[in-house]
N, C-alpha and C positions, 0 to 999 in steps of 0.2 A: 719527634723524630728530627734528627739534626742532618743534614746533608752535606758533605763536604764536597764545595764547589773548586777549589783549587788549592794545591800544595805549593809551598815556596822552599827554597834553602838560601837564607839569607846569612851570606858572608859580610864582615866588615868592607866597607865601602873604599877602603884605604889600604895599601900594604901594612901589615901588622908584625910584631917581632914572632918569629917561629923558636918556639923555645918550649922546654920543658918545665913546667912552674910546681916547685914544691910545694907540699900540703903539709899544713901541721896537724899535731897529732890529734887537737879536736877536730880538723877535718876528717882525719882516718875514722875516727868513731862515730861521726853522724849518720842520719839516715843515708845509703846509697839509692836509696828508690826516689822516684820524683813525688813530689809534694803537689796534689791538686789544688789549685787556688783559683779563684775567681773577681773578677771586678765587673760590676753592671753599671751599664751608663743609659740615662733615659733619654736622652737626645737621639734623633736618627744619626746613622751614619752613612753616608751614601759613599758610593766606589770612590771617588776622589779622597775622601778621607782615609779610606783603606788604603788606598795608594801613597798616603803621605804618611800612613803608620810604618808601611812597608819600607819607605825608602829613609824613615828616621831611623828606625830600629838598623839598618846596615851603618848608621852614622853613629849612634851611641855604641855599637861594637867595635868602634875604632878605639874607645876609651876603656870599653871591658871586653879587652881581646880574649882572654880565658873563657867567657861564656860561650865564644864560638868555637871553642876546642873539643876535644873526645878525653876520656879518661884513657889513662895507658898506666902499666905497672913496671916497677925497678925490678933487678933481679933477686931484691929480698922481700917482694910482694907489698911493697907501698903504693898506694895509690899517688899519681900524680895526674895534672893536666898537661897533655899533649896540644900546644896552643898552635894549630895547625889551620884557623883559620875554615874549617868544615863547614862551620854557619849554623843558624839557630834555624829549626823547622817552622814557618808560619804557615798556618790554614786559614782559607775561607770557609765558612759555613753560614747555612742558614738553618732554621728551624721552623717548622710548620705551626709553634706554639706561641703565643703572645707570653708577654711580659708578665702579665698577671696569672698564666697558666701554672706558673712557677712558685706563686705564691711569696712566702719570705726568702726565697732561696736557702732554705737551711739545707746542710749537706745531705744529699740522696742521689740515688741512683739517674734520676732526672735531671738532678743539675751536674752530675757528673759527664752526663753529656757534652757539657760546655765545654770540656777540658779535652785537650789532645789524649789519644791513647798511647802510650809507649808499649813497643813488642818486645820484653825482655826475654823472648826467644833469641834475640840477636845477642852476639857477643857484647859487652859491657863497652867495649872498645870502641863500637861503631853506633853506640844510642846519642843522639843530641843531648847534651846538658840541660838544654832548653828549649821547649815548644811550645809555642803560642796557638790559640784557635779564636779566631775573631767571628762570632755567629751574630747575625743580626735576626732580631725577634721579627715575628709574623704581625701583623695588623697594623692600623692606623698611627696608634703610637710607636712606633718602631721602637728603639732600644738597641743595645750592642752589649754583647758580653765579651769580655777577654779571657779567656781561659788559660790558666797557665799551669805547665807542669815543669815545676824548678828542682833541679837536685839540690838536696841540702849540704854536699860536701863544698857545692860554690861557694855558698856562705849561709850565715843566719838570717833570720826575718829581715833584720835591719839593713844589712848590704843588699837583700833582694828588694826591698820597699825603695831604696834610695837608687838602685838601677830602672825600674820602672818612672821612677819620679824624673828620672831624668830622660830617659828614652821620652818621657811625655813632654819634657820642655823642649826639647829639640823639637819635639814634632809640632808644638806651637810656633816653633819659627825661632826661640830663643836661643842663647849662648850660655854653656855652663860656665860657670865661675871657678876659679883657681880651686877653692873649697870644697867645690863639687866634684872634683875628680877623684877617681876612685884611688886608694892606695894598695898596688897589687901585691909588693913582697910580703912573703908571709914569712920569710926566714926570720922575723922579730922574735918568733915562738919556735926557733930552730935551737935546741939546746946540744951541747957536746961532752957535756959532765956527765961520769958515771951515775945513773938515777940513783936517788938517795932513798931510803925507806920513809915511809909514809908519815908525815910529820902530825896526821889530825886522823881522827877515827873515820872520817869519810862514811857515815853514815848511807849516804847516797848511791853507794858502790856494793853496798852489801845486798844478801839476796832478801827477798820483798816475803813479810809474814804472808801465809796462806791461811785461810779460814780456821778457825780451831776445830784440830779432830779431822782434818783434811789432809790429803796427800796429794803432791804435784800431778799425778795424773787421775785426778778425781774427774769421772766422766762428767757428775753433774754440774760441776764449774765452766768443763768447757762447753757443754752445750747450750749455755746460758745467751742469749740473743743480746746485741745493743743497738739501740737504737737513738736518737737526736731531737733536741729542739732549741730553740731559741727562747732567750730569755733576756727582756729587758728591765735594767733597772735605772729611775729617774733619777735625775740628778737629787731630788727629795731623798728616794729610798736610799740611796748612796750616803746622802749626808745621816739619815738616820743610822744606816748601820755604823760610820765615823761616830757620831756622836754616843752611841751604845758602848763602842769599844773603850773609846776615850773617856767615859764618864768616871771610869774610878783608878784612872791612873795618878801616879805619886805628881803633885804639883812641880813643875818643872821641867817634867819629862816630854820626850818630843811623841807628840800625838801618832795614833797609828796612820798607816799610810793608806789610800784607795785599794791598793793591791792588797796590804797585809788584812784589811777587813773584809774586802769582798772574798779573796781566798779562805779567810777562816766561815765565812758565811756558808760556802761551798761545800766545804768539809765537813760541817757539822750537819749540812741537810743531806748529803750522802751517806753519813753514818748513821742516821737517823733511820734514813730510808732503806739502807740495807737491813736493818733490824739483826745487827750483829749481838755477840755476847759482848758484855759491858769490859771483860778483860781481854778483849780482840785489840791485838796491834794493831795500828794503821799508819801507814807511810804515806806523805805526796812528796811526790819529786818534781821539782820545776828548775829552769836555768836561770840563772843572773848573767846579765849583760855585763864583761869584764874589760871593755874597753879604757875604762875610767878606773877602773881597780889596780891594774899591775903599774908595778915600778922599774922604769919609767911609764907613765901611760901610752897605750897604741896611740896610732893617731885616730882622729876622730872619725876619719873617711877611710878605715880600713874594712878594706873588702875579704870575708873570709868569716869563719866562725870563731867568733870570740863570745862563746858561752862556758859557764862553769855548770854543771849539773848539782844542784844541793837536795838536802831534803830534810822535811820536820816529820817528827815521830809523835806517838803519843797512843792511848788506848781508847777505844770507843766512850767507855763511861765517862771519861774526862771532858772527851771532845763535845758531848751531846749535853753533858749536865752543867759544866763550869761556864762561867761567863765568857761573852764572845772575846771578852781583852786577852783571856788566857790561852786561846788558840791562836789570836794575832800575835802574840807573843812566839808561839812556838814557831811561826812563819817566818818573823823578824828576826829572829834568834838564826834561822837555816839560810838568811840573807846576810846578815851581818857577819857571819863567819866567812864568806868569801871576800878575803882580799888577798894581796900579793903572795903571800906565802903558803895561802890554800890551793891558791890556782896553781902553782908549780908543784906543790906535792899532788895535785890529782895527775896532772900532765907526768909526773915521774912513777903513779903508779900504771897509767897506760903504757910509759916506756918500759915499764918491768917485765910487761908479759912478752912471752915466748913467741906469740904468734896474734898477728893484729886480728884474728876473730876472736882471740879470746879478750883483748883489750873491748873489741864491739860489744860484746855479750856482758860487761859489765853495764851497759849503758840502754840494755835492751827493754822493751817495755815489758810490763807484765804478762807470763804465760796464761790464757785463758781468761775469764770474765769470774763475774761472782765473787770479787775477791776485796778486800777491807781498804784497798789502797788507791791512788787516784796520782793522774799525770796533770799538773796545769801548765799553761802557755800564756802569758799575759803580752798583749799587743799594743798596751794601752800607750805606749811611747812611741809607737811607730806611727809616723805621717803616711797612711795609705791612702789617704783620701785626697792626696794632693797630686796623685798622677790625674792631671786634666790633659787629654790628649788633643784640645781643641774646641770641644764640644760641651765641656762642662765636668765638673768633677764625679766621681763614680758615686752612686747611690748606695751601694752594698760593695762590700769585700768580705770575702770569707774561705773558709775552706769548703771544699765541693764534695767530699767523698765523707762516707760515715766508718769511723775508726772504729778498729775492731777492740778496742780496750777503753776501759772508762778515763774520761779524760776531760777537761775544761779549758776552752779559748776564752780568753777575756780581751774585749776590746770597745773602743770607744765608738758611739752612734755616729754615723754620718751626719748628724742633725747638727751637731756640733753645740748640743744644748747641755753638755754635761754629763747625758746619760750613756749608760755602758750596756753592753750586750754579752751575754754569756752563751755561748755556744758549749752544749752540754752533749756529752757522748757519755750515755748510761744504760745499765742494763734493763731490757725492754719491761721486764716486769715491775720495776721498782720505781720507773721514771714518771708514774702520776703520782707516787708518795713523794719524790722528791720536788715535783713542782708545788705540791701544798705546802710541804715544809717551806719552800723558797721565799712563799710569798706569806705564808702565815706567820711565820716569824718576824720578820718586819715588821708586821701588823702591830705586835705587841711593842714594838721601841715608840712609846709617845704617840699612839693613836692609831688609828684604821688607814692602810694605805690597799689600794684595790688592787688585783694582779695585773700586771702590764705586758703579758705574755706578747710575742710579736705575731 
């Protein structure tokens, strides 16, 4: 049980611009509810550390002043941020549990207790865009959880990570460098031209395939439950996957990346575990970061959603039986299609929708479970373990809730040894099968590999 001992509203500690921040079309279609995340720190954090974190939060909000604002709406229904310095909610809490009681901190109802609860009964204009909960663990080993409720409309994962790293840097008594200051002007993505017709197929925006022979209101599909587990791939296992996928590519071709081969492996294992018909269509959706893909490129420190959704498609029969390189190639093609013209075409599709809800629906997760599709999110390029508030780097970072959809989050281990963690959300009835395929398939690639689930 977690007990809240204090609640603070933390505004910027200096005057900040009072304005309405325009939000891009990418911001408009992002998830408008708070994403629960958690950082875990092993060292004890006394009250002095908590006060230092609170003080440094007020300082970082001077630079990231939109985070201290609230949502508002224009006359035509577009969301924007009212930069009114209403502040971030900071909770102090304690739990009766020790760090060991939480196990591997995989997403669960128990882990979610470490994150602030947002009351959506209140009007959205009154809700904080960020709430943070500092929970101290019981027992001699101490430890601290920094639970985060972050609205995706504020920024993508990279922007969120940079905010927390900058907050931590100020907490350590350091000063931000010019290149660490956020670029807040999102009008770089504001277009005045009449939206053009789509220039691409945009598979990522098409209706997703259902199980062959089922309908959208299939009660069996909706009754399936999702569970979660963390799976570790050692650096040796990652190299085995890469070697397997790259073993038959033409000479001179670019080798498949870590993301491409791990994504292909997950897609294959999920397709096998689902025991679908060989002719069953399957889609994986994931986001491509586009700061460097646009022409001209967005600033590296752009704070906002700079993501373009893309998709790979195939049939279960080919995904499960053809070489790993075949599946990795599908993921590569979905990545490579995302260039400046593709990004602008997708934005035009959004702008063509009569109502914002219609545009948001194009990016909505799958309806129900027990379906042949997956969502992928890769955090492997995000420097989330740099958030050292003065007592050491986090020993864990991840989601704190169980998604209702089949999806996989891929991120690096905090050990810095090249190992990768897959946070898998999958149908409860098939998770054990997924685990068996996940490790057994790797063991066939050039020798035996023991399972290394966290």
